[in-house]
mmCIF file as Biopython writes it, N, C-alpha, C and O atoms, coordinates in Angstrom:
data_model
#
loop_
_atom_site.group_PDB
_atom_site.id
_atom_site.type_symbol
_atom_site.label_atom_id
_atom_site.label_alt_id
_atom_site.label_comp_id
_atom_site.label_asym_id
_atom_site.label_entity_id
_atom_site.label_seq_id
_atom_site.pdbx_PDB_ins_code
_atom_site.Cartn_x
_atom_site.Cartn_y
_atom_site.Cartn_z
_atom_site.occupancy
_atom_site.B_iso_or_equiv
_atom_site.auth_seq_id
_atom_site.auth_asym_id
_atom_site.pdbx_PDB_model_num
ATOM 1   N N  . MET A ? 1  ? 17.137 -8.124  9.996  1.0 0.0 1  A 1 
ATOM 2   C CA . MET A ? 1  ? 16.542 -7.018  8.732  1.0 0.0 1  A 1 
ATOM 3   C C  . MET A ? 1  ? 18.003 -5.826  8.501  1.0 0.0 1  A 1 
ATOM 4   O O  . MET A ? 1  ? 18.179 -4.895  9.287  1.0 0.0 1  A 1 
ATOM 5   N N  . LYS A ? 2  ? 18.817 -6.058  7.446  1.0 0.0 2  A 1 
ATOM 6   C CA . LYS A ? 2  ? 20.079 -5.078  7.329  1.0 0.0 2  A 1 
ATOM 7   C C  . LYS A ? 2  ? 19.346 -3.782  6.750  1.0 0.0 2  A 1 
ATOM 8   O O  . LYS A ? 2  ? 18.554 -3.736  5.808  1.0 0.0 2  A 1 
ATOM 9   N N  . VAL A ? 3  ? 19.789 -2.796  7.513  1.0 0.0 3  A 1 
ATOM 10  C CA . VAL A ? 3  ? 19.172 -1.603  7.160  1.0 0.0 3  A 1 
ATOM 11  C C  . VAL A ? 3  ? 20.652 -0.455  7.462  1.0 0.0 3  A 1 
ATOM 12  O O  . VAL A ? 3  ? 21.447 -0.740  8.358  1.0 0.0 3  A 1 
ATOM 13  N N  . ASN A ? 4  ? 20.806 0.553   6.769  1.0 0.0 4  A 1 
ATOM 14  C CA . ASN A ? 4  ? 21.679 1.460   6.788  1.0 0.0 4  A 1 
ATOM 15  C C  . ASN A ? 4  ? 21.483 1.945   8.380  1.0 0.0 4  A 1 
ATOM 16  O O  . ASN A ? 4  ? 20.355 1.928   8.874  1.0 0.0 4  A 1 
ATOM 17  N N  . PRO A ? 5  ? 22.616 2.365   9.129  1.0 0.0 5  A 1 
ATOM 18  C CA . PRO A ? 5  ? 22.390 2.557   10.151 1.0 0.0 5  A 1 
ATOM 19  C C  . PRO A ? 5  ? 22.222 4.366   10.178 1.0 0.0 5  A 1 
ATOM 20  O O  . PRO A ? 5  ? 21.654 5.045   11.033 1.0 0.0 5  A 1 
ATOM 21  N N  . ILE A ? 6  ? 22.821 4.749   9.120  1.0 0.0 6  A 1 
ATOM 22  C CA . ILE A ? 6  ? 23.124 6.365   8.931  1.0 0.0 6  A 1 
ATOM 23  C C  . ILE A ? 6  ? 21.751 6.339   8.387  1.0 0.0 6  A 1 
ATOM 24  O O  . ILE A ? 6  ? 21.071 7.015   9.158  1.0 0.0 6  A 1 
ATOM 25  N N  . GLU A ? 7  ? 21.217 6.005   7.687  1.0 0.0 7  A 1 
ATOM 26  C CA . GLU A ? 7  ? 19.495 6.251   7.102  1.0 0.0 7  A 1 
ATOM 27  C C  . GLU A ? 7  ? 19.107 6.176   8.049  1.0 0.0 7  A 1 
ATOM 28  O O  . GLU A ? 7  ? 18.453 7.191   8.288  1.0 0.0 7  A 1 
ATOM 29  N N  . MET A ? 8  ? 19.107 5.179   9.232  1.0 0.0 8  A 1 
ATOM 30  C CA . MET A ? 8  ? 17.901 4.789   10.197 1.0 0.0 8  A 1 
ATOM 31  C C  . MET A ? 8  ? 17.773 6.165   11.132 1.0 0.0 8  A 1 
ATOM 32  O O  . MET A ? 8  ? 16.797 6.707   11.651 1.0 0.0 8  A 1 
ATOM 33  N N  . GLN A ? 9  ? 19.571 6.572   11.109 1.0 0.0 9  A 1 
ATOM 34  C CA . GLN A ? 9  ? 19.518 7.557   12.516 1.0 0.0 9  A 1 
ATOM 35  C C  . GLN A ? 9  ? 19.047 8.905   11.856 1.0 0.0 9  A 1 
ATOM 36  O O  . GLN A ? 9  ? 18.695 9.648   12.771 1.0 0.0 9  A 1 
ATOM 37  N N  . LYS A ? 10 ? 18.886 9.574   10.524 1.0 0.0 10 A 1 
ATOM 38  C CA . LYS A ? 10 ? 18.351 10.351  9.745  1.0 0.0 10 A 1 
ATOM 39  C C  . LYS A ? 10 ? 16.966 10.322  9.950  1.0 0.0 10 A 1 
ATOM 40  O O  . LYS A ? 10 ? 16.384 11.373  10.218 1.0 0.0 10 A 1 
ATOM 41  N N  . SER A ? 11 ? 16.204 8.992   9.840  1.0 0.0 11 A 1 
ATOM 42  C CA . SER A ? 11 ? 14.853 9.028   9.928  1.0 0.0 11 A 1 
ATOM 43  C C  . SER A ? 11 ? 14.104 9.278   11.086 1.0 0.0 11 A 1 
ATOM 44  O O  . SER A ? 11 ? 12.938 9.666   11.164 1.0 0.0 11 A 1 
ATOM 45  N N  . LEU A ? 12 ? 15.066 8.958   12.163 1.0 0.0 12 A 1 
ATOM 46  C CA . LEU A ? 12 ? 14.600 8.912   13.721 1.0 0.0 12 A 1 
ATOM 47  C C  . LEU A ? 12 ? 14.805 10.395  14.137 1.0 0.0 12 A 1 
ATOM 48  O O  . LEU A ? 12 ? 14.546 10.643  15.315 1.0 0.0 12 A 1 
ATOM 49  N N  . GLY A ? 13 ? 15.209 11.371  13.390 1.0 0.0 13 A 1 
ATOM 50  C CA . GLY A ? 13 ? 15.866 12.464  13.800 1.0 0.0 13 A 1 
ATOM 51  C C  . GLY A ? 13 ? 14.547 13.127  14.283 1.0 0.0 13 A 1 
ATOM 52  O O  . GLY A ? 13 ? 13.598 12.804  13.568 1.0 0.0 13 A 1 
ATOM 53  N N  . GLY A ? 14 ? 14.224 13.981  15.319 1.0 0.0 14 A 1 
ATOM 54  C CA . GLY A ? 14 ? 13.116 14.626  16.094 1.0 0.0 14 A 1 
ATOM 55  C C  . GLY A ? 14 ? 12.088 13.884  16.806 1.0 0.0 14 A 1 
ATOM 56  O O  . GLY A ? 14 ? 11.060 14.339  17.308 1.0 0.0 14 A 1 
ATOM 57  N N  . VAL A ? 15 ? 12.544 12.549  16.783 1.0 0.0 15 A 1 
ATOM 58  C CA . VAL A ? 15 ? 11.461 11.862  17.457 1.0 0.0 15 A 1 
ATOM 59  C C  . VAL A ? 15 ? 11.645 11.984  19.071 1.0 0.0 15 A 1 
ATOM 60  O O  . VAL A ? 15 ? 12.689 11.721  19.668 1.0 0.0 15 A 1 
ATOM 61  N N  . ASN A ? 16 ? 10.248 12.500  19.752 1.0 0.0 16 A 1 
ATOM 62  C CA . ASN A ? 16 ? 10.261 12.239  21.138 1.0 0.0 16 A 1 
ATOM 63  C C  . ASN A ? 16 ? 10.340 11.295  21.950 1.0 0.0 16 A 1 
ATOM 64  O O  . ASN A ? 16 ? 9.261  10.750  22.183 1.0 0.0 16 A 1 
ATOM 65  N N  . TYR A ? 17 ? 11.526 10.754  22.653 1.0 0.0 17 A 1 
ATOM 66  C CA . TYR A ? 17 ? 11.247 9.692   23.345 1.0 0.0 17 A 1 
ATOM 67  C C  . TYR A ? 17 ? 10.892 9.784   24.795 1.0 0.0 17 A 1 
ATOM 68  O O  . TYR A ? 17 ? 11.232 10.769  25.450 1.0 0.0 17 A 1 
ATOM 69  N N  . PRO A ? 18 ? 10.060 8.558   25.446 1.0 0.0 18 A 1 
ATOM 70  C CA . PRO A ? 18 ? 9.694  7.608   24.536 1.0 0.0 18 A 1 
ATOM 71  C C  . PRO A ? 18 ? 8.635  7.633   23.621 1.0 0.0 18 A 1 
ATOM 72  O O  . PRO A ? 18 ? 7.705  8.437   23.675 1.0 0.0 18 A 1 
ATOM 73  N N  . ALA A ? 19 ? 8.773  6.754   22.779 1.0 0.0 19 A 1 
ATOM 74  C CA . ALA A ? 19 ? 8.111  6.884   21.667 1.0 0.0 19 A 1 
ATOM 75  C C  . ALA A ? 19 ? 7.248  5.591   21.065 1.0 0.0 19 A 1 
ATOM 76  O O  . ALA A ? 19 ? 7.878  4.552   20.866 1.0 0.0 19 A 1 
ATOM 77  N N  . SER A ? 20 ? 6.151  5.620   20.839 1.0 0.0 20 A 1 
ATOM 78  C CA . SER A ? 20 ? 5.649  4.140   20.217 1.0 0.0 20 A 1 
ATOM 79  C C  . SER A ? 20 ? 5.988  4.027   18.717 1.0 0.0 20 A 1 
ATOM 80  O O  . SER A ? 20 ? 6.367  4.946   17.991 1.0 0.0 20 A 1 
ATOM 81  N N  . LYS A ? 21 ? 5.765  2.602   18.345 1.0 0.0 21 A 1 
ATOM 82  C CA . LYS A ? 21 ? 5.936  2.276   17.265 1.0 0.0 21 A 1 
ATOM 83  C C  . LYS A ? 21 ? 5.483  3.177   16.216 1.0 0.0 21 A 1 
ATOM 84  O O  . LYS A ? 21 ? 6.264  3.645   15.388 1.0 0.0 21 A 1 
ATOM 85  N N  . LYS A ? 22 ? 4.051  3.470   16.236 1.0 0.0 22 A 1 
ATOM 86  C CA . LYS A ? 22 ? 3.545  4.339   15.286 1.0 0.0 22 A 1 
ATOM 87  C C  . LYS A ? 22 ? 3.835  5.532   15.558 1.0 0.0 22 A 1 
ATOM 88  O O  . LYS A ? 22 ? 3.800  6.200   14.524 1.0 0.0 22 A 1 
ATOM 89  N N  . GLN A ? 23 ? 4.190  6.312   16.716 1.0 0.0 23 A 1 
ATOM 90  C CA . GLN A ? 23 ? 5.119  7.487   16.526 1.0 0.0 23 A 1 
ATOM 91  C C  . GLN A ? 23 ? 6.090  7.664   15.519 1.0 0.0 23 A 1 
ATOM 92  O O  . GLN A ? 23 ? 6.148  8.507   14.623 1.0 0.0 23 A 1 
ATOM 93  N N  . ILE A ? 24 ? 6.978  6.565   15.863 1.0 0.0 24 A 1 
ATOM 94  C CA . ILE A ? 24 ? 8.378  6.432   15.079 1.0 0.0 24 A 1 
ATOM 95  C C  . ILE A ? 24 ? 8.159  6.348   13.860 1.0 0.0 24 A 1 
ATOM 96  O O  . ILE A ? 24 ? 8.793  7.101   13.120 1.0 0.0 24 A 1 
ATOM 97  N N  . ILE A ? 25 ? 7.160  5.367   13.268 1.0 0.0 25 A 1 
ATOM 98  C CA . ILE A ? 25 ? 6.934  5.453   11.998 1.0 0.0 25 A 1 
ATOM 99  C C  . ILE A ? 25 ? 6.404  6.540   11.346 1.0 0.0 25 A 1 
ATOM 100 O O  . ILE A ? 25 ? 6.653  6.684   10.149 1.0 0.0 25 A 1 
ATOM 101 N N  . GLU A ? 26 ? 5.677  7.373   11.963 1.0 0.0 26 A 1 
ATOM 102 C CA . GLU A ? 26 ? 5.011  8.803   11.283 1.0 0.0 26 A 1 
ATOM 103 C C  . GLU A ? 26 ? 6.158  9.545   11.244 1.0 0.0 26 A 1 
ATOM 104 O O  . GLU A ? 26 ? 6.236  10.302  10.277 1.0 0.0 26 A 1 
ATOM 105 N N  . LYS A ? 27 ? 7.170  9.550   12.097 1.0 0.0 27 A 1 
ATOM 106 C CA . LYS A ? 27 ? 8.091  10.819  12.138 1.0 0.0 27 A 1 
ATOM 107 C C  . LYS A ? 27 ? 9.123  10.471  10.914 1.0 0.0 27 A 1 
ATOM 108 O O  . LYS A ? 27 ? 9.514  11.275  10.068 1.0 0.0 27 A 1 
ATOM 109 N N  . ALA A ? 28 ? 9.469  9.101   11.014 1.0 0.0 28 A 1 
ATOM 110 C CA . ALA A ? 28 ? 10.397 8.497   9.990  1.0 0.0 28 A 1 
ATOM 111 C C  . ALA A ? 28 ? 9.777  8.916   8.452  1.0 0.0 28 A 1 
ATOM 112 O O  . ALA A ? 28 ? 10.474 9.434   7.580  1.0 0.0 28 A 1 
ATOM 113 N N  . GLU A ? 29 ? 8.503  8.627   8.312  1.0 0.0 29 A 1 
ATOM 114 C CA . GLU A ? 29 ? 7.930  8.659   6.993  1.0 0.0 29 A 1 
ATOM 115 C C  . GLU A ? 29 ? 7.882  10.387  6.834  1.0 0.0 29 A 1 
ATOM 116 O O  . GLU A ? 29 ? 8.065  10.888  5.725  1.0 0.0 29 A 1 
ATOM 117 N N  . SER A ? 30 ? 7.612  11.259  8.078  1.0 0.0 30 A 1 
ATOM 118 C CA . SER A ? 30 ? 7.680  12.678  7.466  1.0 0.0 30 A 1 
ATOM 119 C C  . SER A ? 30 ? 9.203  13.092  7.428  1.0 0.0 30 A 1 
ATOM 120 O O  . SER A ? 30 ? 9.367  14.272  7.119  1.0 0.0 30 A 1 
ATOM 121 N N  . ASN A ? 31 ? 10.293 12.404  7.664  1.0 0.0 31 A 1 
ATOM 122 C CA . ASN A ? 31 ? 11.628 12.665  7.406  1.0 0.0 31 A 1 
ATOM 123 C C  . ASN A ? 31 ? 11.805 12.278  6.088  1.0 0.0 31 A 1 
ATOM 124 O O  . ASN A ? 31 ? 12.778 12.751  5.500  1.0 0.0 31 A 1 
ATOM 125 N N  . GLY A ? 32 ? 10.951 11.397  5.408  1.0 0.0 32 A 1 
ATOM 126 C CA . GLY A ? 32 ? 11.366 11.155  4.285  1.0 0.0 32 A 1 
ATOM 127 C C  . GLY A ? 32 ? 12.011 9.705   4.227  1.0 0.0 32 A 1 
ATOM 128 O O  . GLY A ? 32 ? 12.779 9.484   3.291  1.0 0.0 32 A 1 
ATOM 129 N N  . ALA A ? 33 ? 11.773 8.751   5.104  1.0 0.0 33 A 1 
ATOM 130 C CA . ALA A ? 33 ? 12.691 7.784   5.302  1.0 0.0 33 A 1 
ATOM 131 C C  . ALA A ? 33 ? 12.169 6.700   3.955  1.0 0.0 33 A 1 
ATOM 132 O O  . ALA A ? 33 ? 11.060 6.450   3.484  1.0 0.0 33 A 1 
ATOM 133 N N  . GLY A ? 34 ? 13.329 6.306   3.685  1.0 0.0 34 A 1 
ATOM 134 C CA . GLY A ? 34 ? 13.512 5.162   2.426  1.0 0.0 34 A 1 
ATOM 135 C C  . GLY A ? 34 ? 12.513 3.880   2.543  1.0 0.0 34 A 1 
ATOM 136 O O  . GLY A ? 34 ? 12.011 3.663   3.646  1.0 0.0 34 A 1 
ATOM 137 N N  . GLN A ? 35 ? 12.258 3.170   1.635  1.0 0.0 35 A 1 
ATOM 138 C CA . GLN A ? 35 ? 11.545 1.927   1.834  1.0 0.0 35 A 1 
ATOM 139 C C  . GLN A ? 35 ? 12.036 0.806   2.716  1.0 0.0 35 A 1 
ATOM 140 O O  . GLN A ? 35 ? 11.281 0.167   3.449  1.0 0.0 35 A 1 
ATOM 141 N N  . GLU A ? 36 ? 13.439 0.578   2.607  1.0 0.0 36 A 1 
ATOM 142 C CA . GLU A ? 36 ? 14.066 -0.079  3.563  1.0 0.0 36 A 1 
ATOM 143 C C  . GLU A ? 36 ? 13.840 0.115   4.832  1.0 0.0 36 A 1 
ATOM 144 O O  . GLU A ? 36 ? 13.500 -0.807  5.573  1.0 0.0 36 A 1 
ATOM 145 N N  . VAL A ? 37 ? 14.012 1.412   5.254  1.0 0.0 37 A 1 
ATOM 146 C CA . VAL A ? 37 ? 13.949 1.886   6.831  1.0 0.0 37 A 1 
ATOM 147 C C  . VAL A ? 37 ? 12.403 2.054   6.910  1.0 0.0 37 A 1 
ATOM 148 O O  . VAL A ? 37 ? 12.015 1.809   8.052  1.0 0.0 37 A 1 
ATOM 149 N N  . ARG A ? 38 ? 11.572 2.335   6.204  1.0 0.0 38 A 1 
ATOM 150 C CA . ARG A ? 38 ? 9.919  2.014   6.856  1.0 0.0 38 A 1 
ATOM 151 C C  . ARG A ? 38 ? 9.779  0.541   6.829  1.0 0.0 38 A 1 
ATOM 152 O O  . ARG A ? 38 ? 9.028  0.062   7.678  1.0 0.0 38 A 1 
ATOM 153 N N  . GLU A ? 39 ? 10.332 -0.211  6.056  1.0 0.0 39 A 1 
ATOM 154 C CA . GLU A ? 39 ? 9.748  -1.753  6.249  1.0 0.0 39 A 1 
ATOM 155 C C  . GLU A ? 39 ? 10.218 -2.158  7.743  1.0 0.0 39 A 1 
ATOM 156 O O  . GLU A ? 39 ? 9.414  -2.538  8.594  1.0 0.0 39 A 1 
ATOM 157 N N  . ALA A ? 40 ? 11.486 -2.047  7.949  1.0 0.0 40 A 1 
ATOM 158 C CA . ALA A ? 40 ? 12.105 -2.293  9.001  1.0 0.0 40 A 1 
ATOM 159 C C  . ALA A ? 40 ? 11.414 -1.670  10.423 1.0 0.0 40 A 1 
ATOM 160 O O  . ALA A ? 40 ? 11.337 -2.286  11.486 1.0 0.0 40 A 1 
ATOM 161 N N  . LEU A ? 41 ? 10.986 -0.443  10.197 1.0 0.0 41 A 1 
ATOM 162 C CA . LEU A ? 41 ? 10.373 0.012   11.299 1.0 0.0 41 A 1 
ATOM 163 C C  . LEU A ? 41 ? 8.945  -0.487  11.336 1.0 0.0 41 A 1 
ATOM 164 O O  . LEU A ? 41 ? 8.355  -0.381  12.410 1.0 0.0 41 A 1 
ATOM 165 N N  . LYS A ? 42 ? 8.381  -0.962  10.412 1.0 0.0 42 A 1 
ATOM 166 C CA . LYS A ? 42 ? 7.038  -1.518  10.402 1.0 0.0 42 A 1 
ATOM 167 C C  . LYS A ? 42 ? 7.088  -2.878  10.995 1.0 0.0 42 A 1 
ATOM 168 O O  . LYS A ? 42 ? 6.062  -3.359  11.476 1.0 0.0 42 A 1 
ATOM 169 N N  . SER A ? 43 ? 8.174  -3.511  10.997 1.0 0.0 43 A 1 
ATOM 170 C CA . SER A ? 43 ? 8.251  -5.108  11.776 1.0 0.0 43 A 1 
ATOM 171 C C  . SER A ? 43 ? 8.541  -4.832  13.049 1.0 0.0 43 A 1 
ATOM 172 O O  . SER A ? 43 ? 8.606  -5.804  13.802 1.0 0.0 43 A 1 
ATOM 173 N N  . LEU A ? 44 ? 8.768  -3.573  13.579 1.0 0.0 44 A 1 
ATOM 174 C CA . LEU A ? 44 ? 9.047  -3.402  14.957 1.0 0.0 44 A 1 
ATOM 175 C C  . LEU A ? 44 ? 7.907  -4.156  15.834 1.0 0.0 44 A 1 
ATOM 176 O O  . LEU A ? 44 ? 6.722  -4.216  15.505 1.0 0.0 44 A 1 
ATOM 177 N N  . PRO A ? 45 ? 8.529  -4.781  17.131 1.0 0.0 45 A 1 
ATOM 178 C CA . PRO A ? 45 ? 7.206  -5.014  18.033 1.0 0.0 45 A 1 
ATOM 179 C C  . PRO A ? 45 ? 6.420  -3.837  18.477 1.0 0.0 45 A 1 
ATOM 180 O O  . PRO A ? 45 ? 6.927  -2.719  18.571 1.0 0.0 45 A 1 
ATOM 181 N N  . GLU A ? 46 ? 5.092  -4.112  18.768 1.0 0.0 46 A 1 
ATOM 182 C CA . GLU A ? 46 ? 4.616  -3.191  19.631 1.0 0.0 46 A 1 
ATOM 183 C C  . GLU A ? 46 ? 4.831  -2.721  20.813 1.0 0.0 46 A 1 
ATOM 184 O O  . GLU A ? 46 ? 4.332  -3.433  21.684 1.0 0.0 46 A 1 
ATOM 185 N N  . LYS A ? 47 ? 5.511  -1.575  21.293 1.0 0.0 47 A 1 
ATOM 186 C CA . LYS A ? 47 ? 5.831  -1.344  22.410 1.0 0.0 47 A 1 
ATOM 187 C C  . LYS A ? 47 ? 6.680  0.012   22.368 1.0 0.0 47 A 1 
ATOM 188 O O  . LYS A ? 47 ? 7.215  0.423   21.338 1.0 0.0 47 A 1 
ATOM 189 N N  . GLU A ? 48 ? 6.736  0.611   23.515 1.0 0.0 48 A 1 
ATOM 190 C CA . GLU A ? 48 ? 7.444  2.133   23.898 1.0 0.0 48 A 1 
ATOM 191 C C  . GLU A ? 48 ? 8.677  1.855   23.618 1.0 0.0 48 A 1 
ATOM 192 O O  . GLU A ? 48 ? 9.152  0.886   24.210 1.0 0.0 48 A 1 
ATOM 193 N N  . TYR A ? 49 ? 9.481  2.542   22.731 1.0 0.0 49 A 1 
ATOM 194 C CA . TYR A ? 49 ? 11.179 2.788   22.700 1.0 0.0 49 A 1 
ATOM 195 C C  . TYR A ? 49 ? 11.771 3.922   23.524 1.0 0.0 49 A 1 
ATOM 196 O O  . TYR A ? 49 ? 11.232 5.029   23.514 1.0 0.0 49 A 1 
ATOM 197 N N  . ASP A ? 50 ? 12.678 3.717   24.116 1.0 0.0 50 A 1 
ATOM 198 C CA . ASP A ? 50 ? 13.131 4.647   24.779 1.0 0.0 50 A 1 
ATOM 199 C C  . ASP A ? 50 ? 14.134 5.741   24.517 1.0 0.0 50 A 1 
ATOM 200 O O  . ASP A ? 50 ? 14.478 6.747   25.138 1.0 0.0 50 A 1 
ATOM 201 N N  . SER A ? 51 ? 14.556 5.059   23.123 1.0 0.0 51 A 1 
ATOM 202 C CA . SER A ? 51 ? 16.037 6.070   22.600 1.0 0.0 51 A 1 
ATOM 203 C C  . SER A ? 51 ? 16.133 5.277   21.294 1.0 0.0 51 A 1 
ATOM 204 O O  . SER A ? 51 ? 15.798 4.103   21.138 1.0 0.0 51 A 1 
ATOM 205 N N  . PRO A ? 52 ? 16.742 6.269   20.208 1.0 0.0 52 A 1 
ATOM 206 C CA . PRO A ? 52 ? 17.114 5.426   18.918 1.0 0.0 52 A 1 
ATOM 207 C C  . PRO A ? 52 ? 17.980 4.249   18.924 1.0 0.0 52 A 1 
ATOM 208 O O  . PRO A ? 52 ? 18.093 3.507   17.948 1.0 0.0 52 A 1 
ATOM 209 N N  . ALA A ? 53 ? 18.562 4.094   19.985 1.0 0.0 53 A 1 
ATOM 210 C CA . ALA A ? 53 ? 19.526 3.120   20.343 1.0 0.0 53 A 1 
ATOM 211 C C  . ALA A ? 53 ? 18.725 1.881   20.530 1.0 0.0 53 A 1 
ATOM 212 O O  . ALA A ? 53 ? 19.213 0.817   20.148 1.0 0.0 53 A 1 
ATOM 213 N N  . SER A ? 54 ? 17.468 1.907   21.114 1.0 0.0 54 A 1 
ATOM 214 C CA . SER A ? 54 ? 16.631 0.719   21.399 1.0 0.0 54 A 1 
ATOM 215 C C  . SER A ? 54 ? 16.051 0.411   20.162 1.0 0.0 54 A 1 
ATOM 216 O O  . SER A ? 54 ? 15.851 -0.769  19.876 1.0 0.0 54 A 1 
ATOM 217 N N  . VAL A ? 55 ? 15.720 1.413   19.304 1.0 0.0 55 A 1 
ATOM 218 C CA . VAL A ? 55 ? 15.108 1.063   17.855 1.0 0.0 55 A 1 
ATOM 219 C C  . VAL A ? 55 ? 16.112 0.019   16.992 1.0 0.0 55 A 1 
ATOM 220 O O  . VAL A ? 55 ? 15.844 -1.012  16.375 1.0 0.0 55 A 1 
ATOM 221 N N  . ASN A ? 56 ? 17.295 0.679   17.199 1.0 0.0 56 A 1 
ATOM 222 C CA . ASN A ? 56 ? 18.299 0.250   16.158 1.0 0.0 56 A 1 
ATOM 223 C C  . ASN A ? 56 ? 18.533 -1.147  16.632 1.0 0.0 56 A 1 
ATOM 224 O O  . ASN A ? 56 ? 18.733 -2.089  15.865 1.0 0.0 56 A 1 
ATOM 225 N N  . LYS A ? 57 ? 18.497 -1.238  17.987 1.0 0.0 57 A 1 
ATOM 226 C CA . LYS A ? 57 ? 18.972 -3.042  18.748 1.0 0.0 57 A 1 
ATOM 227 C C  . LYS A ? 57 ? 17.604 -3.817  18.185 1.0 0.0 57 A 1 
ATOM 228 O O  . LYS A ? 57 ? 17.828 -4.932  17.713 1.0 0.0 57 A 1 
ATOM 229 N N  . GLU A ? 58 ? 16.352 -3.412  18.177 1.0 0.0 58 A 1 
ATOM 230 C CA . GLU A ? 58 ? 15.095 -4.338  17.728 1.0 0.0 58 A 1 
ATOM 231 C C  . GLU A ? 58 ? 15.289 -4.537  16.257 1.0 0.0 58 A 1 
ATOM 232 O O  . GLU A ? 58 ? 15.110 -5.669  15.809 1.0 0.0 58 A 1 
ATOM 233 N N  . VAL A ? 59 ? 15.685 -3.419  15.339 1.0 0.0 59 A 1 
ATOM 234 C CA . VAL A ? 59 ? 15.814 -3.758  13.988 1.0 0.0 59 A 1 
ATOM 235 C C  . VAL A ? 59 ? 16.919 -4.583  13.841 1.0 0.0 59 A 1 
ATOM 236 O O  . VAL A ? 59 ? 16.805 -5.465  12.990 1.0 0.0 59 A 1 
ATOM 237 N N  . GLY A ? 60 ? 17.970 -4.515  14.463 1.0 0.0 60 A 1 
ATOM 238 C CA . GLY A ? 60 ? 18.943 -5.624  14.270 1.0 0.0 60 A 1 
ATOM 239 C C  . GLY A ? 60 ? 18.940 -7.208  14.639 1.0 0.0 60 A 1 
ATOM 240 O O  . GLY A ? 60 ? 19.878 -7.980  14.443 1.0 0.0 60 A 1 
ATOM 241 N N  . ARG A ? 61 ? 17.665 -7.526  15.225 1.0 0.0 61 A 1 
ATOM 242 C CA . ARG A ? 61 ? 17.520 -8.660  15.637 1.0 0.0 61 A 1 
ATOM 243 C C  . ARG A ? 61 ? 17.280 -9.439  14.395 1.0 0.0 61 A 1 
ATOM 244 O O  . ARG A ? 61 ? 17.089 -10.654 14.456 1.0 0.0 61 A 1 
#
């Protein structure tokens, strides 16, 4: 899924890592994430993510 990396980073601001998929989605929504970013995050596998880079890597698959 193609997501603007800058939008993704803005959406992930303030996430305390390691974080679960649910925590990441909730924080992104509270940060005003756009539809594309929200859909990308909802498609992530259920696991703990240890950094914004690990989230981006998984979204980029």
